[in-house]
N, C-alpha and C positions, 0 to 999 in steps of 0.2 A: 840680622836685619831683613834679609831676603825671605827667611821663613815667616817673619812677622808680617811682611807685606803679603806673602802667599796666604797666611792665615786670614788676614783682613779681606783679601780677595775672595777666599772661600766663604767667609762669613757674609760678605756682600752678596755672593751668589745665593746663599740660603735665604737671606732677607728678601732679596728680589724675588726668589721663587715663591716665598710665603705671600708677599704682596700680590704677585701675579695670581697666585692660587685664590686668595681672598677676593681679589677684584673679579677674577673669572667666575667664582661661585656667585658673587653678587650680581654681576652683569647677566649671567645666564638665568639666575632666578628671576631678576626683574623682567628680562626679555620673555622668559617662559610664562611668567604671570600675566603679562599684558597680552601675549599671544593667546593664552587660554581664555583670558577675559574677552578678547575680541571674538574668538571662536564661539564662546558661550553666548555672547550678546548677539552674534549673527544667528546662532541656533534659536535663541529666544525670540529675536525679531521675526525670524521665518515662521516660528510656531505661532507667534502673535498674529502675523499676517494671515496665516491659514485659519486661525480661530475667528478673527474679525470677518474675514471673507465668508466664512461659513454662515454668518448671520444672514447675509443676503440670500443664501440658498434655502435656509430653514424657514424664513418668513414667507407668508403668502405673497403672491406677486404684487397685489395692490395694497399691501399693508400700509406703507408710508404715504399712499395717496388717500388713505382713510384716516391715518393717525395725525390729524391736523388740529385737534381741539381736545380739551380735557375730557369730554364725554364721547369721543369718537370711537374708542375701543372699550369693550366690556371687560370687567375684571376676569371673567372666566377665560376669555380669549388671551388676555395678558398673562395670566398665570399658567395657562397651557403652554404658551411660548416660553415662559420662565423655566418650566420643567424641562422642555425640549432643549433649551440652551444649556441648562445645568448639566444634563446628561452628556451633551456634546463636550462640555468643558472637561469632564472626567476623562473622556477619550483623548482629548488634545493636550491635557496637562496644563491648562491655564486656570486662573482663579475666577475671573469674570469675563463674560462677553455681554455686550449691551449696545444699544443704539440711542442716539440723542438727536433732538431737533432744536433749531434756533427759532424762537417765536417771541416777537416784540422785544428783542434785545436780551432775552433770557434763554438759558439752555434747560431743556426738559428731557427726562428719560421717557422713551417710548417702548423699549424692551430692556430686560436685564435678566441675567442669570442669578443664581444664589448658591451659596455653599450649603452642604447638607445640614450643617448646624443651624444656619439661618432658616432653612426650610423647616427644620424640626422645631425650633423655638419660636420662630416668627420675629425674632429680634433683628433689627438692622436691615430688614427687607426693603428693597426698592419697589416703589409702586408706579403705575402708569401716570404719566404727566407730573411726576415729582420733580421739582426744580433742583437742578444741580448747582447749588450756590457756591461750591468750592471749585468749580471748573477753572482750569488753568487758561491763561490768555491764548495759549496755542489751540485750545478748542475753538475759540471764536475765530482765530486766524484760519483754521482748517475749513470753515464754512465758506471762506472767500477764495479758496484754492482748490485745485484739482489734484494736488500732490499728496502722497501718503506721508503722515507725520508720525515720527517716533519720539517719545519723551519719557522722562522720569519725574514723577511728582508724588506729593503726599496729600491725602484727603482723610475723611473720617474712617474710611475702610482700611487705611494703611498706606505704605509707600510702595509704588508700583513702577514697573517698566511697562509702557502702554503704546498701542498703535491706534491711529485715527485714520480711517479710510473714508474720504468723501464719496457719497453715492447720490446720483440724481435719478429720480423715478421717471417713468414714461410721461407723466403729467407735469414734470418740471419741479417736483418737490425734492428738497435736498435734506439729507441726514448724514450722520457720521456712524459708521459701523466700527465698534471699538472692542479691544480686548486688553486685559490686565494680567500681569504676572507679578507676584510679590518680589520685591527687590531682595528680601531676606533669603529667598530661595536661590537667587542668583549668587548672593554672597556666600551661601553655604557651599554651592558648587565650586566657587573659586577657592574658598578656604580648604575644601577637601583636596584640592589639587596641589596646595603649597608644600606639604611634606614630600609628596612624590617628586615635585619639581626640585626641591633642595637635595633630595637623595640622588636624583639623576645628575644634578650639577656636580655634587661631590664625587660621585662615582666616575663621571666622565673626566673630571679634572685630575682625579687620582691616576687615571690611566695616562693622562697627558704629562704629569710631572716628570717622570723619568726622561721622556723625550725632551722636555724643556731644559732639564739639567744637562743632558748630553749636548744639546744645542748651545747652551751657554759655555760649556767647556771648549767646544770647537769654534766658538764665535771668533776669538782672536786669531785662530789659525787661518780661518778663511776670510777674515774681514777685508784684508787688503785686496785679495783676489775678487772678493764680492764687490768691493767698492769700484774696482776697475770694470768689472762686468756690468755693474749697475750703471756706471756712466755710459758705457757703450750701449747698453740696452735702453737706457733712458732716452738717448738720442734717437735710437731707432723707434722707440715707443712713441716719442713725441711726434715723429714723422707719421707713424701709423695712426696716432690719435688725430692728427690734423686731417689726414685723408678720410678717416672714419667719420670725423665730425662733419666734414664736407659732404660725405655720402649720406650721413644721417639727415643733414639739413636738406639735401636734395630730396631724400625719401620723405621727410616730414612735409616739405612743400607739396610734393606729389600727392601724399595722402590727404593733406589739407584740401588741396584742389579737388581731389576725388570725393572727399567727404562733403564739401560744399556743393559740388555738382550732384552728388547722389541724393542729398537731402533736399535740395532746392528744385530738383527736376520735377515739373508738374505731372510727369508720367509715373505711375506706380512702379517701384523697383524693390527687389528684395534679394538677399544673399543667403543661400543655404549650403550646408556641407554635403558631402557625398551620401550621407545617410538621411538627408531631408531635414536636418535640424536647422532652425532659423538662426542665422548669425547676425543679420542686421536687416532693417527695413527703413524706407524713407517715409517722410510725412505724407506723401500722396498715397502710399500703400496703407498707412494707418487710416486715412480718411475713407479709402475704398472699403476696407473691412470693418471700420468703425471700432477698432480695438487699439489701445495704446501699445507702443513698442515695448515698454517695460514688462507687459503681461505676456508677450509671446516670444521674446528672445529665449532661445534654448528649447522651444517647443517644436515638435514635428510639424511640418507644413500641412500635413493631412489632418491635423487636429484643430485647425482654425478654418473658418468659413471662407475658403477661396477656391480650391479645386472641386468642381462639381463631380468629376469622374476621377477615381484613383487610377484608371487605365491611362488617362491623359498624362497624369503625373509620371507614371512609370515609363511611358514612351518618351517623354521629354527628358527625363533624367538619364535613361539609357542612351539616347541619341547624343546628348551633350558629353557624357562621360566617355563615349566611344569615338565620336567624331569631333568633339571640341566645341561644337556650337549647334544651335538650331535657330532658324529664321522664319518669322511670320507664320507660326503654327496657330491656326484658328481653332478655338475651343470655347465651350461654355464655362462661365465661372460665376461664383457667388460674390455678391457685394452687398453693401449696407441697405440698398433699396430693392433687393430682389436678385434676379438672375440676369446676367449679361453675356455678350459675346465679345471676345478679345482676340487680338493678334499677339501671340507670345513669342518672344525672342530671348535666347539665353546664350551665355558664353562661359567657358571653363576658365577659371582664374585660380592663382595660387595665393593662399593667405597663410603665412607662417609655415610654408612648405607643405601645405595640405590642400588638396583639390576642393575648390568651392565653385558654386554655380551662381553667377550674376544674372538675374532675371529681370526682364523689362516687359511690362504689360500695357498694351495699347487698347483702350476700351473702344470697341466698334459698335456698341449698343445703339448710340444715337444715330450713327451713320446707317446701320442696318435698319433701324426703325424708319428713318427717312426714306431709304430705298424701298422698304416694304410699303410705306404709305404712298410713295410715288407709283409703285406697281399697282396697288389697289386703286389709286385714283385713275391711272391709265386704263385699267380694266373696266372701272366704273364708267369712265368717259366713253370707252368703246361700246360698252353695253348700252349706255344712254343713246349713243348715236344709232345703234342697231334698233333700239326700242322706238326711237323717234322716227326712223325710217319706216319701221313696221307700222307705227301709229299713223304716219301720214298716208301710207298705202291703205290702211284700214279706214282712215278718216275719209279718204276719197270715196271708198265704197259706201260708208255710212251716209255721206252727203248725197252722192249720186242716186242711191236707192230711193229715198223719199222724193228727190227732185224728179226722178224718172216717173214716179207715180203722179206727182203734181202736174208735170207738163203733159204726160200721156193722157190722163183722164180729163185735163182741161180741154185738150183737143177733142176728146170723145163727146163731151157734153155739148159741143157746138152742133152736134147732129140733132136737127129739129124733129126727127122721127122717133127719138128715144121716148119711151114711156116714162111716166113720173117716177115709178118705183126704181127703174134702172138708173135714171138720172140722180135720184137721191142716194143710191148706193155709190155712184161715182163721186158725188159731192162728199159723202162720208169718207171715202178713201182719200180724197184730196185733203180734207180737214185733218184726218188722222196722220197723214204723212207730214203735213205742215207742222203739227204739234211735235212730231218726232224730230223734225229738223230744228224747231225752236229749242227743244230740250237738249239737242246736241250742241247748239250754239251756247246755251246757258251753261252746259258742262264745261265747255272750253273757256268761257269767261270766268267761271268759278275756279277752275284749276289755275288760271293766270292770277287771280286774286290770292289764292292760297300761296303760290310761289312768291308773290310780292308782299305777303303778309298783310293784305288789305281786306280779307274776308271778315265781315262784321256780323255781330249777333244783335238783334233788336227784339227784346222780350216784350210780349204783350199778354194780356189775360185771354185765355181760351179754354174751351171745354174739350178735355182729352178724349173722352168717349165719342164725342161728336166728330172729332177729327178722324179717329180710327174707323168709325162707321162709314164715313165718306170714302175712306181708302178701301174699305171692304166692297162698297158699291162699285168703285173704279176697277178693282181687280176682278170682280165678278163679271163685269162687262168685258174686260180685256180677255178673259179666258175663252169666251165665246168667239171673239174676233180672231183669236189665235187657234181656234179649232180644238180647244181643250175643255169642252163643256163637261166632261166626265170628272174633272178634278173637284175634290172636296176642299172648300176654303172656309176656315173657321176663325172667328175673332173671340178672344177671351180677355176680359177686363177684371180688375180687382176692386174698382170703385164703382159706386152707383153714379148715375148721370149727375145728380145733385152734388156729389162729393168730388167730381173730376175736374173742377175748375182749377187751373194751374197757371203759373207764369212761365212762359217759354216762347222762343222764337218759332211761331207756328209754321211759317214758310219753310224754315230749315229743317224742322222736325218732319214735316211732310216729305221734304226732299230726301231725307235719309230713308224713310219708310218706302217711298216710291222706288228708290234704287234697290233696296233689299227685296221688295215684293216683285219688282220687274224681273230681277235675277231668278227669284224662286219660280216664277211662272215660266221663264225662259228655259230653265234647266230641269223642269219637272214634267214628265210625259204622263205619268199616272200616279195615283195615290192621293196625297192631300198636301195642303199648305195651311199652316196655322200661325197666327201672329197675335200679339197682345202685350200685356205688361203685368208686373207684380210690384207691390210697394215693399221696399226693404229699408226700414227705419227712415232715414232722410234721403233716400235714393229711389229713383224709379228705374226698374230693370225691364227694358223692352226686349222682345225676341221675335224672330221670324224663322219658322221651321218649315222645311220642305222635305219630301221623300224622293228627291231627284237624284242626279248622277253622283253627287258628293264631290269631295275635293281630296286629292292626294296629300298626304301629310307633309311631303316635301314642298308643296306649293302653298300651304296655308299662310305662312308669313308674308310671302311676296304679293299675295292678291290685294293687299291694302296699299301697294306702291302704285304710283301713277304709270299709265301705259301698260300695266301688266295684268294678265289673266292667269288662270291655273296652268295653262300651257298654250303653245301657239295653235294647236289643233282646236282648242275651244273657240278662239276668235274666228277661225275659218268656218267652223261648223255652226256656231250659234250667233256670230256677229258681236257687235259691241266695241266700244273704244278703249275699255280698260280704265276709264276715269271714275266711274260711279263709286266704287268702294274707296278710292283714294279721297274723293270729295267727302264721302260720308265720314271717313275717319277724321278728317280735318274739322268738319262741322261738329261731330260729337266731342272732340277735344275742346273746341271753343265753347260748347255748352257745359263744359266742366265734367265730362264723363270719359268713358273708355268704350272701345268696340273690339270684339273678338269673335271667333268662330270655332265651333266644334263639328268635325266632319270626318267621314270615312268614305272611300270610293264605294259607290253603289248602295250606300246606306243613308244618303241624304245629308243635309247640312242644317245646323242651328246657329244662326247669327244672334249675338247679344250686343246690346249697347245700353249704357247707363247715362243718367243725368241727374242733377240735384232735384229733389222733390220740393217744389215751391208751391204749396197748396194755398188757394185763395178761399177764404171763408165767405167773402161777399160775392155772390153770383148774380148780382142785380143787373149786370150789363146785358145788353140785348142779345138774345139768341139768334145766331146767324140763320137758322132755319126759318125763323119768323120773318127775317129780312128777305130771304130768298123767295118766300111765298108772294111778296108784294113788290119785288124789285122791278118787275115788268109792268105793274099796274100804275103807269104814269101817263099823264095827259099833258102835252106841252103846247096845246092850242093857245094862241095869242101870246106865246113866249118867244122872245127874240134872242137867239144865240149867235154870237160872233165866233167864227172859226178862223184862227190865225195859223195857216199851214201853207208851206211852200211846195209840198208834194201833192200833185193833182190826184193821184190814186187814193192817198190817205184822206184828202178832203172829200172826194166822191163817196168814200165809204161812210164817213161821219155824216155827211149831208143826207145820204139815203136813210140811215138809222134815225136821224132826228126828224126828218120830214114825215116819216111814217108815224111819228107820235104827234104830228101837227105843229111842229116848231117852225118859226120863221127864221131861216138861216141866212146869215151874212158871211162874206168870205173876203179876206185880204191875205197877201202872201208874205209880208215882212212887218217888222216892228214899227217902222215909221208910219205905214198905212194904218196899222192898228191904232196908233195914238191919234191920228187924224180922224178916223171914222168914229171913235168913241167921243171925241170932242163935239161932233155934229149930231150924233145919234144918242140921245140920252135914254132911249127906250130899251137899250140892251139889258137883258136880264142875267146873262152869264157869258163868260168868255172861255173858249178852249184854246190855249196858247202853246204852240210848239216852242221848245226851249232854243233849238238851234235854227235861227232864222238869218237870212241875209241882211246886210246893212246894220240894223239895230237888233240886238239879241232879245229873246223873250224875257229875260230878267230885267233888262233896262226898260223895255216897253211896259212891263207890269208895274215897275216902280213909278213911271210917269203917269200911267192911267189911274193908279190909286190916289194920285194927288187931287184929281178932280172927280173921280168916281170911287170913293173909298168903300162903298157898300156893295159894289158889284163883285161877285165871286169870280176869281180867275183860276182856272184849273190848268196845271202844267201837264203837257203830254210830250213824251220823248221816248226814243228807242234806247236811251242810256239808262239802264236799270241800277246803276251803282248807288250804294247808300250815300256816298259823298254828294252825288248829284241831287238826290232827294233833299238832303240837309241844306244844300246851297239854294235849292228852289224855295224852300220855306223861309230862308233868310232874306230872299229877294222880295217876299211878300205874297207868294202864291198861297191860295187857300187850300189846295189839295194837289195830289200828284198821281198820275196814272201812266203806266208804261205800255209801249207798243210791243207786240201787236195787241190791239184793244179787243176785248170781247164786249158784246152788247150788254151783258148783265153787269159787268164792271162799270161801263160808261153810265148806264141809267141809274145804277146804285149811287154813284157819286153825284149825278145831277139831281136826283131826287132828294139827296141830303140837303142841297142848297135851295132847290125850288119846290118847297113843300106846298 
């Protein structure tokens, strides 16, 4: 009986061993199969990703910004790319690489490789903008996602394992870069591994069987002892597991808190190992370098656009690994919108018992930019203060010099013993200095208008050659006054007098030329001055050349800034306010042109400026020279002119001019008196009305007078020369407008227009 039981026990041991053996072989085979399958799929997916990603690098940079319609890409370009992708497939071991776009709800091929058989026979080839009718829904989903998609599907070309990589171009066009590998190839790889797997399983289990048999024989012997030991150790293990579970929970919570803090921190952070390999980065760092985390994990930090200097990286790494940390190390770094400056801090931490470096990057670019702008603004303000102080000192000199002449020679002409020639010379000096002072005041007014954005342009028809000839006469006269009679001055024009009628602001054009010619005369002691223009398509290019002292290259740009000359010594030696070129630049810009200079020291200067060429075919308007010949041929006998002027000196000047021409002059000092005298004196032929009058203004007085004397011309006269004042005067009803200081020719020209 005992032997029978022992036999049964032995038989049971054999059966159990066989069952264990078969189960072991089966389990190992299944485990090994799926392990190999996962390894193969990982290898396939990696190869597919590399192949699909290579599409982006093989295509021209702007290809998918052009591939947006059926006829956007030529067949030649498409098949050149097909050939390129096909060769790349042979190197990478995939069947197809291609790209598709989504257009009007349909998917179209924009590039595709082909097999050697397809290229040879031409069968089953894919063409540009061919609709992909069998596209899986995952293709459509991929266009609405930024994630990489892996899938297995079947179409007319076969059954494939595929990858879809969404890509967005610089212009915002989206496409999928794709790669396919035949599923049959993957299955062959798996099937080829099955015999080896089964053999390994059998071999390993054959080695284990003796050990299993021995263990079964000794099982009963040690079972009681083992049971007691198990109970003891189970109790200890349960306690250990409880403690470990508690520790793991604490560690999990700590890691979770760190992960949340790490990823949500708005400051860029990253973790690298001691070799510089990236372990992790947060979202802020992703945004800084504009690369997704998945693409850079496992990459060396020097291979991504962050450290501008490898020396900075080596210093930081060495310092942290030796000292444990680094704090507020300033360096330049690369980011998505260029180069910046940051404060870098790092700490040595242990991850899985390996030294890692936790890095924090504080971007200082905006703060540094603000500090630089503040510094520049401070320096500019200090420079402006210095320039304004120098300008005021220079202005005092420029004002006092003509005033000294005016006051001095005014005293001298009181001498009754002066002969007529000397007296006339003194009077000419007073007149010249008065004009200089007036020009200075006009420059100050103009620069104020420029800074306030109130400088206006008023274009009228004029003869360009006539303007320049007058300027030639003016500069010829000035060269003798300044004792430079030996200078040669030439005028060159590109149009005949009949063709030179243009639309331009004559006054502002003259002002620019006067500024440039005055400077040329001032800085040229010998040689020549030449000015003129040429026509270049729809543009007039003016120039003023002199053989004077020239300009240092470092000073060329700043001479067009207000208050500035080539250098401080220029102002001391030659005088001037430094406003002329700044005003000229503003005027030329308003005229729609540009101004510049070409110059070298001791080789002279050539100033250019341009403006639109607005030619007038109709030159029927009256020539100013014809007007000039007759403007003083006026007889005002039996004409009554009312002067409304509260300044006695201005009235005396006007009365003297008018009475010399035989006019009967009436005078009142304010608007109310003007209204009353015109009501009782209906013989008034013309009124000269000052705008700024006490009690009732000139505008209100004009409006009242025109109610009962609508046909009497009223001329506004004022020292306010602004365009807004002129426009306001005409709105008030004035018939014309003249500015102080008045010249006799201007006055009589206007009067003659109304009293013919």
